[in-house]
N, C-alpha and C positions, 0 to 999 in steps of 0.2 A: 323657616326654622325658628325655633323659639330662642329667646335670649337667655333662658335658664340652662341651655346645654353647655357643656364644658368647652371653653374656647382655647384654641392653641395660642400659646404665648411665647415670647422670646426664649424663656428658660426651657421650653420644650424642644428647642434645637440642640440642647445639650444632653449629656447622659443624665438619667434620672436616678434618684436614690432607689436602692433595691431592698426587697425583703430578704428573708433567710432561705428562700427556695433555691435549690441547686439549679433549677430550670429557668431562673430569671433571664429574660432575653430582651435585647433592644435592637430594633432593626431600622435601617435607612434604605429605602428602595426608590430608585428612579428608573423609569422606562424611557426609551426613545425609539424612533422608527424612521426608516427611509422607504416610504410606501411605494415609490416608483420602482424600487428594486426588491420589493417584498421582504425587506430586512426588518426584523424585530430585535430588540436588545434590552437587557437589564444591566444596571449597576446596582449591586446588592451588598450590603454590609450588615452582618449579624454579630452582636456583641453579647457575651455572657460574662458580666462583671464578677459574679461569684465564682466562676470557673477560672477567669483570667485569660479568656481566649476570644479571638475574632475569627469569623468565618465569612464566606461569600467571595465575590469577585465580579467578573463581567462575562456575559455571554451574548453572542450575536448569531442569529439564524436567518436563513432565507429558504427559497424553494428547493435548494440543492440537497438538503439533508434534514433529518429530524433527530438524530442521536448525538450525544455530546461530543464524541470523538470525530464526527463527520462534519459538524457545522463549521462555519467560517472562523469562529473564535469561541473558546470555552475555557475559563479559569474559575474554579469553584473550590476555594480552600476550606478546610474544616477546623483547623486548630492552630492559628497563628497568634502571636503576642497581641496584647491590647493596643488599641489605637492611641495616638497622642492627640491632645486637644490644646490648641494655642489660640486663645481668644475665640474668634468665630470660625476657626479652621479645624476640621477633623481630618487627620491623616491616618488612613487605614494601612496596615501592613500588606493588604491585598494588592495595593497599587492605587487605590481610590483616594481622592481628596475632595472634601466638600467644604466650600467656602460660603458661609452665610452672608449674603450681601444685604438683604432686607429680611429680618426674622419672619418666618412663616410664609414668605412670598417669593423671594428671589435667591437663587443659589447658583454658584459657579461650580461645575463638576469637572474633575480631571481624573484621568486614569493612565497609568504608565506601566506597561509590561516591560520586562527586561529586554526583549528583543523583537516583539511582534506588533505591538499596538500602542498608540498614544491618542488621547482624547481630550478635547476642550469643548464644553457645552455650557450654556446658560439656561436654567429653568426659571420661567416667570409665571407665577400662579395666576390662574384665571378666576379663582374664587378662594376665599379663605379656607384652610383645612377643615374638613367636615368630620366630626367625630362619629364613629360607630357607637350606637347607643349601648350602654351597659347591659349586659346580659344577652345581647344578640349574638348568635353564632356568625362566623366561626371563632370569634375571640370573646367569649362571654366574660372573661376575667381581665384580660389585658386591655390597656388603653390603645386605641387604634384610630388614626386619622388618615383620610384620603383627600387627594387634591389633584386636579388636572392643571396643566400648564402648557405654555408655548416653549418649545425646546429648540434652540438654534446653536450652531457651531459646526465643528467638524471633527473627524477622526482620521488617523492614518493607520491602515491595516496592511501589513506586509508591503509597505512602500506606496500603497494606493491611498490617495486622499479622497475621503467621502464626505460630502456636505450633508448637514442635518438641519432640517427645518420642518418641524412637526408639532402636533399637539398630543400630549401623552400624560400619563398618570404617575404620581409618586405616592408613597405612604410612609407613615411613621408609626411604630408600635413599641410598647414596652410592657413587660409583665411576664408571668410564667408561660413557657411554651415547651410542650413535651414533644418527643419524637415517636411516641406510640399513641395509638388510639385515634388515628385520623378517621374522619367521616367524610362522605361526599360533600364537596363544595363547588358551586358555580360562582365565579367572580368575574363579572363581565363589565367592561367599561368602553365608552367611546367619547371622543372629544373633538371639537372644532372651536373656532374663535367665539361662536355664538351659542354653542351647545355643549353641555357635558351630561353624561348619564352613567351612573354606576349602579349595578344590581348585584345583590347577594341572593343565592338560592341554595337549597339543600336537596339535590336530586335524589329520587328513589327509583325503584324499578317501574313504578306506575305514574309518577308525577314529577314535575320540575317547577315548583311554585317559588316565586320571588317573594322574599319576606322583608327586605329592607334595601336601602340605597338612597340615592338622591338624583335630582334633575336640576341643571342650571340652564336657564334661558336668558341670555344677556347677563344681567347682574342679579337676577332673581334665582334664589336657590330654594328648593322645596324637597321635603322628604318623600320617598316612595313608600307607600303603605301596603301595596299588594301588586300582584301580577303573575305572569306565567311565561315560561320559555318552551319553545318547541325546537328540539335539537335534531338535526339530521346528521347521522354519524356514518363514517366510512365503514362499509360492510366487513372489511377485513381487519382493520386496526382499531375500530371503536372510537376513534377521535372525531372531533367536531369538523363537519364540512359546511353545514349551514346552521344559522341560529336566528330564530324569529323571537323577538321580545315584545311583550305587551305589558305595560305597567300603568298604575294609577297613582297620582301623587296625593298629598294631604289636602289639596284643594279640590279634588275630584277630577282633575284633568287627566285625560288618557293619552298615552304616548306609545308609539310603535317604532320598531327598527328591525330591518331584515338584513342579516349579515351573511357574507360568503367568505370562506377561508381563503387566504392568500399564501400563508406559510405557517409552519408550526415547529415546535421544539419540545421534546420529551425530557423534562427535568426530573431526575430521580432523587428521592430523599432516602432516609434510612429505612422507612417502612411505608412510604407513600410515593405516588407519581403525580406530578403536575404537568399537564399538557398545555403549553402556552401557544395560543393560536392568534396570529394577526388576521384581522377580518376587515373587509370593506363593507360598511353598513349603508343601506339605503334608508334615509330618514326623510320622508316627504319629498322624494326626488333628489335630495342632496346626498352626495357620497361623503361619509364621515368614517374615518379609520378608528379602530380600537382593538381591544384584545380580550380574549377569554382565557381564564385560568381554570382548567378542568381538573379538580383535585380528587384523587382516588386513594384509598388504602391499596397497597400494592396487590394484595390478594384479590381485591375486587376488580382491579384493572385486568389482571391475568384472566379472571373468569369471564369478563366481558369480551376480551379478545378471543377466548376459546369458543364462546358462543357465536361470535361474528362469522 
């Protein structure tokens, strides 16, 4: 990666100044997993300073269900009051708390529901946050950074303590974000101690070409400049069952990964659907866990399921 790219700094852990757009949105996303139980999860906070509202929450899924009301835990608020920020701590009215331990690298995560769940995790970055290049979809205007990390800790759900020790992704974004006009997006990542891979694609009816992303091997991070995905879909529901990825980085190195779905969750938006799938990837004989976010305009997803 070049030194001229925008670097994530300590101030980027805070809320950013906003323009005059009604749709100015700032997001804090952390994922975590319990692979041996096929559990996937998000902690998600979305803030609209010009509106004065916070959205998001926490959701956990496993193989038992795919819909919000059936999965083990789902809270996704739409219009709560603004979060409070005290030094390096952000407290969201959703129940989330993010403590910045080391800017850009280490975060303590907490979540408290009124009666069902409590959570304490630490995210430690495996690489510095990587910026999505300006003008690249799916966020051509907003600032957007991605970062994989080691996540350890535990949660208590309905009285059951569940230990967490995984490698997962977080992102940070700020800028205008609308709720109409969604296009197809494939956002796929996988991570281990020695490897991180993130790919962005724009699927169509005839192709699924990867246009950007990054690879980390050890401490070396390089840009993905091209590639392709082959997606095997469930014949009834049109969601991802298998995912073969082939990419080329900026140095001409080729990388492949073959993923098999372990569990999934259908996350509805106002006009879109995001199918989040936990996958086990084979990377040169090593099993590496990750996630695919399969984003559709709702009418497209309906049509795909009708054709299946």
